[in-house]
N, CA, C, O and the ligand as a Tripos MOL2 file, in Angstrom:
@<TRIPOS>MOLECULE
protein
  253   251    64     0     0
PROTEIN
NO_CHARGES

@<TRIPOS>ATOM
      1 N          -9.8330    0.2700   -8.7630 N.3       1 MET1
      2 CA         -8.3070    0.4620   -8.4320 C.3       1 MET1
      3 C          -8.3790    1.6100   -7.2640 C.2       1 MET1
      4 O          -8.9960    2.6730   -7.3270 O.2       1 MET1
      5 N          -7.6660    1.1620   -6.2900 N.am      2 ILE2
      6 CA         -7.3780    2.0880   -5.1180 C.3       2 ILE2
      7 C          -6.1100    2.8810   -5.1280 C.2       2 ILE2
      8 O          -5.0290    2.3530   -5.3920 O.2       2 ILE2
      9 N          -6.2390    4.1100   -4.8480 N.am      3 GLU3
     10 CA         -4.7790    4.8110   -4.9880 C.3       3 GLU3
     11 C          -4.7210    5.5580   -3.6290 C.2       3 GLU3
     12 O          -5.6520    6.2510   -3.2190 O.2       3 GLU3
     13 N          -3.4790    5.3530   -2.9190 N.am      4 LEU4
     14 CA         -3.2390    5.9960   -1.7870 C.3       4 LEU4
     15 C          -1.9340    6.7340   -1.7260 C.2       4 LEU4
     16 O          -0.9620    6.3470   -2.3750 O.2       4 LEU4
     17 N          -1.9050    7.7350   -0.9950 N.am      5 THR5
     18 CA         -0.6850    8.5990   -0.7890 C.3       5 THR5
     19 C          -0.2060    8.2290    0.5040 C.2       5 THR5
     20 O          -0.9570    8.2720    1.4790 O.2       5 THR5
     21 N           1.0900    7.8370    0.5960 N.am      6 LEU6
     22 CA          1.6880    7.4390    1.8510 C.3       6 LEU6
     23 C           3.0520    8.1180    1.9780 C.2       6 LEU6
     24 O           4.1210    7.6940    1.5400 O.2       6 LEU6
     25 N           2.8030    9.3560    2.7220 N.am      7 PRO7
     26 CA          4.0870   10.2680    2.8950 C.3       7 PRO7
     27 C           5.1380    9.5080    3.4300 C.2       7 PRO7
     28 O           6.2680    9.8090    3.0450 O.2       7 PRO7
     29 N           5.0050    8.4930    4.3170 N.am      8 GLY8
     30 CA          6.1360    7.7790    4.6970 C.3       8 GLY8
     31 C           6.9090    6.7300    4.1720 C.2       8 GLY8
     32 O           7.8590    6.1750    4.7260 O.2       8 GLY8
     33 N           6.3200    6.4420    2.7970 N.am      9 MET9
     34 CA          6.9840    5.4690    1.9520 C.3       9 MET9
     35 C           8.0400    6.3090    1.1240 C.2       9 MET9
     36 O           7.7890    6.9280    0.0900 O.2       9 MET9
     37 N           9.3620    6.2140    1.8080 N.am     10 THR10
     38 CA         10.3510    7.0540    1.1230 C.3      10 THR10
     39 C          11.4450    6.1590    0.3690 C.2      10 THR10
     40 O          12.2830    6.6710   -0.3740 O.2      10 THR10
     41 N          11.3750    4.8430    0.6050 N.am     11 CYS11
     42 CA         12.2960    4.1590   -0.3060 C.3      11 CYS11
     43 C          11.9850    2.6700   -0.7650 C.2      11 CYS11
     44 O          10.8570    2.2120   -0.5830 O.2      11 CYS11
     45 N          12.8270    2.0390   -1.2650 N.am     12 GLY12
     46 CA         12.5230    0.7740   -1.9410 C.3      12 GLY12
     47 C          12.0680   -0.3240   -0.8420 C.2      12 GLY12
     48 O          11.3320   -1.2880   -1.0500 O.2      12 GLY12
     49 N          12.6940    0.0600    0.4090 N.am     13 GLY13
     50 CA         12.3500   -0.9170    1.5750 C.3      13 GLY13
     51 C          10.9090   -0.8180    1.8590 C.2      13 GLY13
     52 O          10.1660   -1.7880    2.0070 O.2      13 GLY13
     53 N          10.5190    0.5820    1.9320 N.am     14 CYS14
     54 CA          9.2690    0.9950    2.4890 C.3      14 CYS14
     55 C           8.2420    0.3150    1.2950 C.2      14 CYS14
     56 O           7.2010   -0.2840    1.5660 O.2      14 CYS14
     57 N           8.6610    0.4970    0.1990 N.am     15 ALA15
     58 CA          7.7280   -0.0240   -0.9360 C.3      15 ALA15
     59 C           7.4470   -1.4580   -0.8520 C.2      15 ALA15
     60 O           6.3450   -1.9190   -1.1510 O.2      15 ALA15
     61 N           8.5640   -2.2630   -0.3930 N.am     16 ARG16
     62 CA          8.3860   -3.7480   -0.3150 C.3      16 ARG16
     63 C           7.4340   -4.0790    0.9720 C.2      16 ARG16
     64 O           6.6210   -5.0030    1.0060 O.2      16 ARG16
     65 N           7.7010   -3.1100    2.0660 N.am     17 GLY17
     66 CA          6.9170   -3.3100    3.2120 C.3      17 GLY17
     67 C           5.5450   -3.1300    2.9720 C.2      17 GLY17
     68 O           4.7830   -3.9530    3.4790 O.2      17 GLY17
     69 N           5.0150   -2.0860    2.2030 N.am     18 VAL18
     70 CA          3.7500   -1.7580    1.8700 C.3      18 VAL18
     71 C           3.1010   -2.8850    0.9290 C.2      18 VAL18
     72 O           1.9570   -3.3250    1.0390 O.2      18 VAL18
     73 N           3.9600   -3.2220    0.0830 N.am     19 THR19
     74 CA          3.3450   -4.3510   -0.8810 C.3      19 THR19
     75 C           3.1540   -5.5520   -0.1280 C.2      19 THR19
     76 O           2.2050   -6.2660   -0.4550 O.2      19 THR19
     77 N           3.9560   -5.9330    0.9120 N.am     20 ALA20
     78 CA          3.8170   -7.2400    1.6300 C.3      20 ALA20
     79 C           2.5240   -7.0360    2.4810 C.2      20 ALA20
     80 O           1.6530   -7.8970    2.6090 O.2      20 ALA20
     81 N           2.5020   -5.8060    3.0430 N.am     21 ALA21
     82 CA          1.2870   -5.7030    4.0370 C.3      21 ALA21
     83 C          -0.0490   -5.9600    3.2180 C.2      21 ALA21
     84 O          -0.9880   -6.5790    3.7200 O.2      21 ALA21
     85 N          -0.0790   -5.4370    1.8990 N.am     22 ILE22
     86 CA         -1.1840   -5.4940    1.1240 C.3      22 ILE22
     87 C          -1.5470   -6.9040    0.5720 C.2      22 ILE22
     88 O          -2.7140   -7.2580    0.4010 O.2      22 ILE22
     89 N          -0.4090   -7.7220    0.2930 N.am     23 LYS23
     90 CA         -0.3480   -8.9210   -0.1840 C.3      23 LYS23
     91 C          -0.8550   -9.7140    0.9100 C.2      23 LYS23
     92 O          -1.5340  -10.6980    0.6170 O.2      23 LYS23
     93 N          -0.6410   -9.4540    2.0880 N.am     24 ALA24
     94 CA         -0.8770  -10.2910    3.2570 C.3      24 ALA24
     95 C          -2.3690  -10.3420    3.3270 C.2      24 ALA24
     96 O          -2.8870  -11.4130    3.6460 O.2      24 ALA24
     97 N          -3.0490   -9.3980    3.0900 N.am     25 ILE25
     98 CA         -4.6790   -9.5010    3.1410 C.3      25 ILE25
     99 C          -5.2420   -9.8880    1.7960 C.2      25 ILE25
    100 O          -6.3490  -10.4190    1.7130 O.2      25 ILE25
    101 N          -4.4900   -9.6290    0.7360 N.am     26 ASP26
    102 CA         -5.0150  -10.2670   -0.5250 C.3      26 ASP26
    103 C          -3.8720  -10.6960   -1.6100 C.2      26 ASP26
    104 O          -3.3790   -9.9150   -2.4240 O.2      26 ASP26
    105 N          -3.5650  -11.9780   -1.4840 N.am     27 PRO27
    106 CA         -2.4480  -12.3580   -2.0910 C.3      27 PRO27
    107 C          -2.5020  -12.2790   -3.6380 C.2      27 PRO27
    108 O          -1.5470  -12.5120   -4.3800 O.2      27 PRO27
    109 N          -3.7160  -11.9280   -4.0130 N.am     28 THR28
    110 CA         -3.8780  -11.8730   -5.6330 C.3      28 THR28
    111 C          -3.9390  -10.3580   -5.8950 C.2      28 THR28
    112 O          -4.2800  -10.0170   -7.0270 O.2      28 THR28
    113 N          -3.6410   -9.3820   -4.9620 N.am     29 ALA29
    114 CA         -3.7420   -7.9710   -5.2520 C.3      29 ALA29
    115 C          -2.6280   -7.6460   -6.1580 C.2      29 ALA29
    116 O          -1.5490   -8.2220   -6.0180 O.2      29 ALA29
    117 N          -2.8170   -6.7390   -7.1020 N.am     30 GLU30
    118 CA         -1.8770   -6.0620   -7.7500 C.3      30 GLU30
    119 C          -1.3870   -4.7400   -7.2600 C.2      30 GLU30
    120 O          -2.1600   -3.7870   -7.1610 O.2      30 GLU30
    121 N          -0.1100   -4.6550   -6.9490 N.am     31 VAL31
    122 CA          0.3250   -3.6310   -6.2390 C.3      31 VAL31
    123 C           1.3100   -2.7870   -6.9260 C.2      31 VAL31
    124 O           2.3700   -3.3510   -7.1970 O.2      31 VAL31
    125 N           1.2000   -1.6870   -7.2300 N.am     32 VAL32
    126 CA          2.0110   -0.7550   -8.0760 C.3      32 VAL32
    127 C           2.5660    0.3890   -7.0920 C.2      32 VAL32
    128 O           1.8010    1.2610   -6.6810 O.2      32 VAL32
    129 N           3.8580    0.3570   -6.7460 N.am     33 THR33
    130 CA          4.3080    1.4640   -5.9590 C.3      33 THR33
    131 C           5.1120    2.5260   -6.5910 C.2      33 THR33
    132 O           5.9800    2.2500   -7.4180 O.2      33 THR33
    133 N           4.8430    3.7650   -6.2160 N.am     34 ASP34
    134 CA          5.6720    4.8250   -6.8400 C.3      34 ASP34
    135 C           6.2800    5.6010   -5.8100 C.2      34 ASP34
    136 O           5.6470    6.5340   -5.3140 O.2      34 ASP34
    137 N           7.4990    5.3090   -5.4090 N.am     35 VAL35
    138 CA          8.2680    5.9440   -4.3000 C.3      35 VAL35
    139 C           8.2920    7.4590   -4.4840 C.2      35 VAL35
    140 O           7.8010    8.2210   -3.6500 O.2      35 VAL35
    141 N           8.8640    7.8530   -5.5760 N.am     36 ALA36
    142 CA          8.9980    9.0880   -5.9210 C.3      36 ALA36
    143 C           7.8700   10.0610   -5.6050 C.2      36 ALA36
    144 O           8.0870   11.1620   -5.0990 O.2      36 ALA36
    145 N           6.7090    9.6310   -5.9080 N.am     37 ASN37
    146 CA          5.4780   10.3580   -5.5850 C.3      37 ASN37
    147 C           4.7230   10.0510   -4.3950 C.2      37 ASN37
    148 O           3.6780   10.6100   -4.0590 O.2      37 ASN37
    149 N           5.3930    9.0110   -3.7030 N.am     38 ARG38
    150 CA          4.7240    8.5320   -2.3560 C.3      38 ARG38
    151 C           3.3790    7.8920   -2.6120 C.2      38 ARG38
    152 O           2.5220    7.9910   -1.7330 O.2      38 ARG38
    153 N           3.0730    7.1520   -3.8930 N.am     39 LYS39
    154 CA          1.7740    6.8780   -4.1230 C.3      39 LYS39
    155 C           1.9180    5.2050   -4.2880 C.2      39 LYS39
    156 O           2.9650    4.6600   -4.6380 O.2      39 LYS39
    157 N           0.6570    4.4920   -3.9660 N.am     40 VAL40
    158 CA          0.5640    3.1790   -4.2310 C.3      40 VAL40
    159 C          -0.8400    2.9310   -5.0070 C.2      40 VAL40
    160 O          -1.8850    3.4720   -4.6470 O.2      40 VAL40
    161 N          -0.7580    2.1830   -5.9470 N.am     41 GLN41
    162 CA         -1.9640    1.8520   -6.6140 C.3      41 GLN41
    163 C          -2.2610    0.3550   -6.5110 C.2      41 GLN41
    164 O          -1.4090   -0.4670   -6.8480 O.2      41 GLN41
    165 N          -3.4040    0.0120   -6.0720 N.am     42 VAL42
    166 CA         -3.7730   -1.3260   -5.6830 C.3      42 VAL42
    167 C          -5.0550   -1.8660   -6.4240 C.2      42 VAL42
    168 O          -6.1680   -1.3780   -6.2280 O.2      42 VAL42
    169 N          -4.8180   -2.9040   -7.2830 N.am     43 THR43
    170 CA         -6.0390   -3.4970   -7.7850 C.3      43 THR43
    171 C          -6.4130   -4.7180   -7.0310 C.2      43 THR43
    172 O          -5.7160   -5.7310   -7.0900 O.2      43 THR43
    173 N          -7.5260   -4.6460   -6.3040 N.am     44 THR44
    174 CA         -7.8300   -5.6540   -5.3800 C.3      44 THR44
    175 C          -9.3670   -5.7780   -5.1870 C.2      44 THR44
    176 O         -10.0510   -4.7960   -5.4760 O.2      44 THR44
    177 N         -10.0410   -7.0460   -4.6640 N.am     45 ALA45
    178 CA        -11.3370   -7.1430   -4.4370 C.3      45 ALA45
    179 C         -11.7100   -6.5700   -3.1600 C.2      45 ALA45
    180 O         -12.8400   -6.1430   -2.9240 O.2      45 ALA45
    181 N         -10.5850   -6.5670   -2.2030 N.am     46 VAL46
    182 CA        -10.6480   -5.9650   -0.7810 C.3      46 VAL46
    183 C         -11.0890   -4.6160   -0.8590 C.2      46 VAL46
    184 O         -10.8020   -3.8910   -1.8120 O.2      46 VAL46
    185 N         -11.8840   -4.2000    0.2570 N.am     47 ASP47
    186 CA        -12.3320   -2.8880    0.1870 C.3      47 ASP47
    187 C         -11.2310   -1.8580    0.6590 C.2      47 ASP47
    188 O         -10.2620   -2.2500    1.3090 O.2      47 ASP47
    189 N         -11.4050   -0.5180    0.3120 N.am     48 THR48
    190 CA        -10.5020    0.4200    0.5410 C.3      48 THR48
    191 C         -10.0880    0.5020    1.9490 C.2      48 THR48
    192 O          -8.9020    0.5210    2.2790 O.2      48 THR48
    193 N         -11.1440    0.5550    2.8410 N.am     49 GLU49
    194 CA        -10.6600    0.6740    4.2440 C.3      49 GLU49
    195 C          -9.7450   -0.4630    4.7830 C.2      49 GLU49
    196 O          -8.8560   -0.2580    5.6100 O.2      49 GLU49
    197 N         -10.0200   -1.6180    4.2730 N.am     50 ALA50
    198 CA         -9.2420   -2.9240    4.8390 C.3      50 ALA50
    199 C          -7.7670   -2.5530    4.2400 C.2      50 ALA50
    200 O          -6.7710   -2.7710    4.9300 O.2      50 ALA50
    201 N          -7.6590   -1.9770    2.9170 N.am     51 VAL51
    202 CA         -6.2910   -1.8160    2.4900 C.3      51 VAL51
    203 C          -5.5270   -0.7200    3.2440 C.2      51 VAL51
    204 O          -4.3300   -0.7570    3.5260 O.2      51 VAL51
    205 N          -6.3750    0.2380    3.5210 N.am     52 LYS52
    206 CA         -5.7510    1.4560    4.4890 C.3      52 LYS52
    207 C          -5.2790    0.8550    5.7530 C.2      52 LYS52
    208 O          -4.1570    1.0960    6.1990 O.2      52 LYS52
    209 N          -6.2010    0.0060    6.3850 N.am     53 ASP53
    210 CA         -5.9460   -0.5230    7.6260 C.3      53 ASP53
    211 C          -4.5950   -1.3620    7.5160 C.2      53 ASP53
    212 O          -3.7890   -1.2650    8.4420 O.2      53 ASP53
    213 N          -4.3340   -2.1170    6.5080 N.am     54 ALA54
    214 CA         -3.2720   -3.0620    6.3910 C.3      54 ALA54
    215 C          -1.9350   -2.1100    6.3750 C.2      54 ALA54
    216 O          -0.9210   -2.3500    7.0300 O.2      54 ALA54
    217 N          -2.1070   -1.0770    5.5760 N.am     55 VAL55
    218 CA         -0.8810   -0.3540    5.4840 C.3      55 VAL55
    219 C          -0.5490    0.5020    6.6960 C.2      55 VAL55
    220 O           0.6300    0.6950    6.9910 O.2      55 VAL55
    221 N          -1.5500    1.0270    7.4170 N.am     56 LYS56
    222 CA         -1.4800    1.5870    8.6180 C.3      56 LYS56
    223 C          -0.7680    0.7070    9.5860 C.2      56 LYS56
    224 O           0.2020    1.1890   10.1710 O.2      56 LYS56
    225 N          -1.1080   -0.4680    9.8200 N.am     57 LYS57
    226 CA         -0.5530   -1.3530   10.7170 C.3      57 LYS57
    227 C           0.8770   -1.7950   10.3040 C.2      57 LYS57
    228 O           1.6160   -2.3220   11.1360 O.2      57 LYS57
    229 N           1.2500   -1.5920    9.0880 N.am     58 ALA58
    230 CA          2.7410   -1.7500    8.6450 C.3      58 ALA58
    231 C           3.5510   -0.5790    9.0000 C.2      58 ALA58
    232 O           4.7800   -0.5390    8.9420 O.2      58 ALA58
    233 N           2.6660    0.5030    9.4230 N.am     59 GLY59
    234 CA          3.6360    1.9050    9.8860 C.3      59 GLY59
    235 C           3.4290    2.9710    8.9130 C.2      59 GLY59
    236 O           4.0510    4.0220    9.0730 O.2      59 GLY59
    237 N           2.6440    2.8380    7.9350 N.am     60 TYR60
    238 CA          2.4880    3.8500    6.8370 C.3      60 TYR60
    239 C           1.1380    4.4660    6.7890 C.2      60 TYR60
    240 O           0.1780    3.8800    6.2900 O.2      60 TYR60
    241 N           1.0600    5.8190    7.3830 N.am     61 LEU61
    242 CA         -0.2440    6.3400    7.3940 C.3      61 LEU61
    243 C          -0.7030    7.1020    6.0980 C.2      61 LEU61
    244 O          -0.0970    8.0810    5.6630 O.2      61 LEU61
    245 N          -1.7460    6.6050    5.5640 N.am     62 PRO62
    246 CA         -2.2270    7.1710    4.2990 C.3      62 PRO62
    247 C          -2.4790    8.7710    4.5660 C.2      62 PRO62
    248 O          -2.9590    9.0990    5.6510 O.2      62 PRO62
    249 N          -2.2150    9.6030    3.7530 N.am     63 ALA63
    250 CA         -2.4930   11.0190    3.6950 C.3      63 ALA63
    251 C          -3.9300   11.2980    3.6140 C.2      63 ALA63
    252 O          -4.3300   12.4610    3.5580 O.2      63 ALA63
    253 CU         12.0950    3.3300    3.3480 Cu       64 CU64
@<TRIPOS>BOND
     1     1     2 1
     2     2     3 1
     3     3     4 2
     4     3     5 am
     5     5     6 1
     6     6     7 1
     7     7     8 2
     8     7     9 am
     9     9    10 1
    10    10    11 1
    11    11    12 2
    12    11    13 am
    13    13    14 1
    14    14    15 1
    15    15    16 2
    16    15    17 am
    17    17    18 1
    18    18    19 1
    19    19    20 2
    20    19    21 am
    21    21    22 1
    22    22    23 1
    23    23    24 2
    24    23    25 am
    25    25    26 1
    26    26    27 1
    27    27    28 2
    28    27    29 am
    29    29    30 1
    30    30    31 1
    31    31    32 2
    32    31    33 am
    33    33    34 1
    34    34    35 1
    35    35    36 2
    36    35    37 am
    37    37    38 1
    38    38    39 1
    39    39    40 2
    40    39    41 am
    41    41    42 1
    42    42    43 1
    43    43    44 2
    44    43    45 am
    45    45    46 1
    46    46    47 1
    47    47    48 2
    48    47    49 am
    49    49    50 1
    50    50    51 1
    51    51    52 2
    52    51    53 am
    53    53    54 1
    54    54    55 1
    55    55    56 2
    56    55    57 am
    57    57    58 1
    58    58    59 1
    59    59    60 2
    60    59    61 am
    61    61    62 1
    62    62    63 1
    63    63    64 2
    64    63    65 am
    65    65    66 1
    66    66    67 1
    67    67    68 2
    68    67    69 am
    69    69    70 1
    70    70    71 1
    71    71    72 2
    72    71    73 am
    73    73    74 1
    74    74    75 1
    75    75    76 2
    76    75    77 am
    77    77    78 1
    78    78    79 1
    79    79    80 2
    80    79    81 am
    81    81    82 1
    82    82    83 1
    83    83    84 2
    84    83    85 am
    85    85    86 1
    86    86    87 1
    87    87    88 2
    88    87    89 am
    89    89    90 1
    90    90    91 1
    91    91    92 2
    92    91    93 am
    93    93    94 1
    94    94    95 1
    95    95    96 2
    96    95    97 am
    97    97    98 1
    98    98    99 1
    99    99   100 2
   100    99   101 am
   101   101   102 1
   102   102   103 1
   103   103   104 2
   104   103   105 am
   105   105   106 1
   106   106   107 1
   107   107   108 2
   108   107   109 am
   109   109   110 1
   110   110   111 1
   111   111   112 2
   112   111   113 am
   113   113   114 1
   114   114   115 1
   115   115   116 2
   116   115   117 am
   117   117   118 1
   118   118   119 1
   119   119   120 2
   120   119   121 am
   121   121   122 1
   122   122   123 1
   123   123   124 2
   124   123   125 am
   125   125   126 1
   126   126   127 1
   127   127   128 2
   128   127   129 am
   129   129   130 1
   130   130   131 1
   131   131   132 2
   132   131   133 am
   133   133   134 1
   134   134   135 1
   135   135   136 2
   136   135   137 am
   137   137   138 1
   138   138   139 1
   139   139   140 2
   140   139   141 am
   141   141   142 1
   142   142   143 1
   143   143   144 2
   144   143   145 am
   145   145   146 1
   146   146   147 1
   147   147   148 2
   148   147   149 am
   149   149   150 1
   150   150   151 1
   151   151   152 2
   152   151   153 am
   153   153   154 1
   154   154   155 1
   155   155   156 2
   156   155   157 am
   157   157   158 1
   158   158   159 1
   159   159   160 2
   160   159   161 am
   161   161   162 1
   162   162   163 1
   163   163   164 2
   164   163   165 am
   165   165   166 1
   166   166   167 1
   167   167   168 2
   168   167   169 am
   169   169   170 1
   170   170   171 1
   171   171   172 2
   172   171   173 am
   173   173   174 1
   174   174   175 1
   175   175   176 2
   176   175   177 am
   177   177   178 1
   178   178   179 1
   179   179   180 2
   180   179   181 am
   181   181   182 1
   182   182   183 1
   183   183   184 2
   184   183   185 am
   185   185   186 1
   186   186   187 1
   187   187   188 2
   188   187   189 am
   189   189   190 1
   190   190   191 1
   191   191   192 2
   192   191   193 am
   193   193   194 1
   194   194   195 1
   195   195   196 2
   196   195   197 am
   197   197   198 1
   198   198   199 1
   199   199   200 2
   200   199   201 am
   201   201   202 1
   202   202   203 1
   203   203   204 2
   204   203   205 am
   205   205   206 1
   206   206   207 1
   207   207   208 2
   208   207   209 am
   209   209   210 1
   210   210   211 1
   211   211   212 2
   212   211   213 am
   213   213   214 1
   214   214   215 1
   215   215   216 2
   216   215   217 am
   217   217   218 1
   218   218   219 1
   219   219   220 2
   220   219   221 am
   221   221   222 1
   222   222   223 1
   223   223   224 2
   224   223   225 am
   225   225   226 1
   226   226   227 1
   227   227   228 2
   228   227   229 am
   229   229   230 1
   230   230   231 1
   231   231   232 2
   232   231   233 am
   233   233   234 1
   234   234   235 1
   235   235   236 2
   236   235   237 am
   237   237   238 1
   238   238   239 1
   239   239   240 2
   240   239   241 am
   241   241   242 1
   242   242   243 1
   243   243   244 2
   244   243   245 am
   245   245   246 1
   246   246   247 1
   247   247   248 2
   248   247   249 am
   249   249   250 1
   250   250   251 1
   251   251   252 2
@<TRIPOS>SUBSTRUCTURE
     1 MET1         2 RESIDUE 1 A MET
     2 ILE2         6 RESIDUE 1 A ILE
     3 GLU3        10 RESIDUE 1 A GLU
     4 LEU4        14 RESIDUE 1 A LEU
     5 THR5        18 RESIDUE 1 A THR
     6 LEU6        22 RESIDUE 1 A LEU
     7 PRO7        26 RESIDUE 1 A PRO
     8 GLY8        30 RESIDUE 1 A GLY
     9 MET9        34 RESIDUE 1 A MET
    10 THR10       38 RESIDUE 1 A THR
    11 CYS11       42 RESIDUE 1 A CYS
    12 GLY12       46 RESIDUE 1 A GLY
    13 GLY13       50 RESIDUE 1 A GLY
    14 CYS14       54 RESIDUE 1 A CYS
    15 ALA15       58 RESIDUE 1 A ALA
    16 ARG16       62 RESIDUE 1 A ARG
    17 GLY17       66 RESIDUE 1 A GLY
    18 VAL18       70 RESIDUE 1 A VAL
    19 THR19       74 RESIDUE 1 A THR
    20 ALA20       78 RESIDUE 1 A ALA
    21 ALA21       82 RESIDUE 1 A ALA
    22 ILE22       86 RESIDUE 1 A ILE
    23 LYS23       90 RESIDUE 1 A LYS
    24 ALA24       94 RESIDUE 1 A ALA
    25 ILE25       98 RESIDUE 1 A ILE
    26 ASP26      102 RESIDUE 1 A ASP
    27 PRO27      106 RESIDUE 1 A PRO
    28 THR28      110 RESIDUE 1 A THR
    29 ALA29      114 RESIDUE 1 A ALA
    30 GLU30      118 RESIDUE 1 A GLU
    31 VAL31      122 RESIDUE 1 A VAL
    32 VAL32      126 RESIDUE 1 A VAL
    33 THR33      130 RESIDUE 1 A THR
    34 ASP34      134 RESIDUE 1 A ASP
    35 VAL35      138 RESIDUE 1 A VAL
    36 ALA36      142 RESIDUE 1 A ALA
    37 ASN37      146 RESIDUE 1 A ASN
    38 ARG38      150 RESIDUE 1 A ARG
    39 LYS39      154 RESIDUE 1 A LYS
    40 VAL40      158 RESIDUE 1 A VAL
    41 GLN41      162 RESIDUE 1 A GLN
    42 VAL42      166 RESIDUE 1 A VAL
    43 THR43      170 RESIDUE 1 A THR
    44 THR44      174 RESIDUE 1 A THR
    45 ALA45      178 RESIDUE 1 A ALA
    46 VAL46      182 RESIDUE 1 A VAL
    47 ASP47      186 RESIDUE 1 A ASP
    48 THR48      190 RESIDUE 1 A THR
    49 GLU49      194 RESIDUE 1 A GLU
    50 ALA50      198 RESIDUE 1 A ALA
    51 VAL51      202 RESIDUE 1 A VAL
    52 LYS52      206 RESIDUE 1 A LYS
    53 ASP53      210 RESIDUE 1 A ASP
    54 ALA54      214 RESIDUE 1 A ALA
    55 VAL55      218 RESIDUE 1 A VAL
    56 LYS56      222 RESIDUE 1 A LYS
    57 LYS57      226 RESIDUE 1 A LYS
    58 ALA58      230 RESIDUE 1 A ALA
    59 GLY59      234 RESIDUE 1 A GLY
    60 TYR60      238 RESIDUE 1 A TYR
    61 LEU61      242 RESIDUE 1 A LEU
    62 PRO62      246 RESIDUE 1 A PRO
    63 ALA63      250 RESIDUE 1 A ALA
    64 CU64       253 GROUP 0 **** ****
């Protein structure tokens, strides 16, 4: 399980964007967003760097 802190994920719209970006690289990923704490937990076979890359490209820089 990968946990990222995304300071820019500030609302439900962001959470959906982050989730979509991760699902785009792994449709089977389990993504749990916690907007209040700016955290996302991802259960995926894809490696951490690829997940970070995907969320960065969507505009959310991991802390
Ligand atoms: Cu937002």
